[in-house]
N, C-alpha and C positions, 0 to 999 in steps of 0.2 A: 504494500500500500504506500509506503514511504517513497519508493522509487517512482511509482506512477504519479504520485502527488508532486514530486520534484519535477518530473517531465512536464506535467500540465502547468505548474507554476512558472517554470522557465519559458515555456511557449507563450504563456499569457504576458509575462514581463517583456518578452521580445516583440510583442505586438501581434502575435499570430492569432488568427480567428478560427483556425482549424488545424488538425494534425493529419498526416498521411502515414500509414503503416503498410508493411508488406506481409506481416505474419498474423495469423489468427490469435495467437496468445497475446501479442501486443494490443490487438484490437479489443480483445476481451478485457484486458487490464485497464485500458484507457477509455473505452466507450461504456461497456457493460457495468464497470465498477465506478464510473465517474461520480455518481450520486453518493456512493459510500465514501469515496475520497473527499468529496466536498464536505460531508458530515464530519469526517475525521480531522480535516485541516481547517474547517471553518471558512474556507475560501470558495467562492462561486466561480465555476469555469464555464459551463454551458457550451463546451467546445466540441463541435462535430469531429468525429474521427473516421476518416475515409481510408479504404484500401486504395493502394496505388492504382490498381486495375479499374476501380470505379472512376477515378479522376481521368485516367487515360481514355476510358470508354466515353466519358462525357465530352472530352476534348475532341474526339473524332466523330461526334454526332449521335451517339447512342442515346435513345430517349431515357430521361431520368426515371421514368416509370419502370424500366427494365433493369435498373441497377441496384435494387434492394434498399433504397434509401428509407423506405417505410419501415424496415425492420431494425433500423438503427435506434439506439436508446436516446441519444441526443439528436433531435430532429435537425437535419442539415438543410431542409428546404428554405427556411427564412434566409439563411446565409447565401445559398445559391441564387435565390431570387434577388437579393440585394446586390450581388455581383453580376447579375444579368446572365446567369448561366442556365436558368430554366425559365 
C-alpha cells in the first residue's frame, strides 16, 4: 500500500492527471486499490489508471466503448472528454 501511495502521490505532485501501466498487478494496485490508498494516506487522487494498450488503441481510433473503460474503478471518461479524446 505504501509503494502504491508513493507512486500516486509522486504522479499527483508532478502534475499528472492519469497513470499508464503495462502489467495487471500494477493496474490492480493503482486502480482497484486506489480508494483504500486514499483512506490510508488521507490524500485524494481520483486518478485514472490506463493500460498502455488502451491508450494506444484510443490513439489509433478504436472506439472508447470497446476499450473497457467502464470496468475501471476510477472513471476515466471525464478526463478523456476534457482532453477531447472521446
